[in-house]
N, C-alpha and C positions, 0 to 999 in steps of 0.2 A: 504494499499498501505506500509506503512512505516512500519507494520507487516512484509507482505511476506517479503521485504530487508534483516530485523532483523532476522527474522527464515531462512533465507538461510545462510547467513554468519556465523551463530552461527554452521549449517548446516556442513560447510565445515570447521570451527573452528573444529568440533567433529570428524571431518573423519581426519583430521590431529592428531589429540592426539591418535586417533586410531595405526593410522599408525605410528608415533613415538613412543607408547609401544609397539607394534608389534616388531619396529627395535631393540629396545632397547636403546631408547634415551629419556631417561625421562626427561632431560632439554628440549627437544626441547615440549616434551609433556606438559611438566608445562608451557611454554611459551602459547601456544597455548588453553591451559586449564582457563587461566588468561583472556586471550580473548574471551573468547568462555563467561566467566562468566559475561564480560563486554557487549557482546549484549546479553546475557539475560536480562541485566537491560533494554536495549532501546526497549524489547517487552511490547507494552500495553497489561497487564495482562485480563481487562476487557472487550477486545475483541476479545479474543482467547478463544478455546474452552476449557471447565473444565478439560480435560484428556491432554492437551498440559501445563496448568497453575500445574498441578500436577507434571508432567516430570521437567517442568522447576525450581518449587521449589527442587525436587532433584537431581538436577542436581549436586550439591558438593559433593553428596554422591559419586559419582564416583573418588573422590581424596581419598578417603577413603577404596577403595579395593583392591585388588591382582593387579598388574600390567593388567595379564591374561584376568580378570574378568573386569576391567576397560575398558579396551581397546574393548571388545566385549561391554559392557554395551556404549562406546561412538559412536561406528560405529551402534547398534540399534539407540539412541539418534539419530544420524545423519537422519537415513534413515527418522526416524518420523517427526522430522524438516522438513528433505528439502521436504516432502509431503504434510505437513503443508504451506508449504509456494508456494506451485503450484498449490493449489487449489484457487479456485474462492472463 
């Protein structure tokens, strides 16, 4: 249950990162990216599937990309984490 909430919140934060980058508001995107990293730390890596662990560990690489690529990746990760949070 704890992981579902954390993954759902992480998904929303990443969606806001994608929207901020798409709109050209890097300060907004940066703020929500920091929130996303905090949410990532709330996830228990031992109880999630290996592909999610890999994505969670690669999350910080989004910050190193161009804005367009970072927005695409943030939206993709958001969808994946949202789907994972809704599975039982």
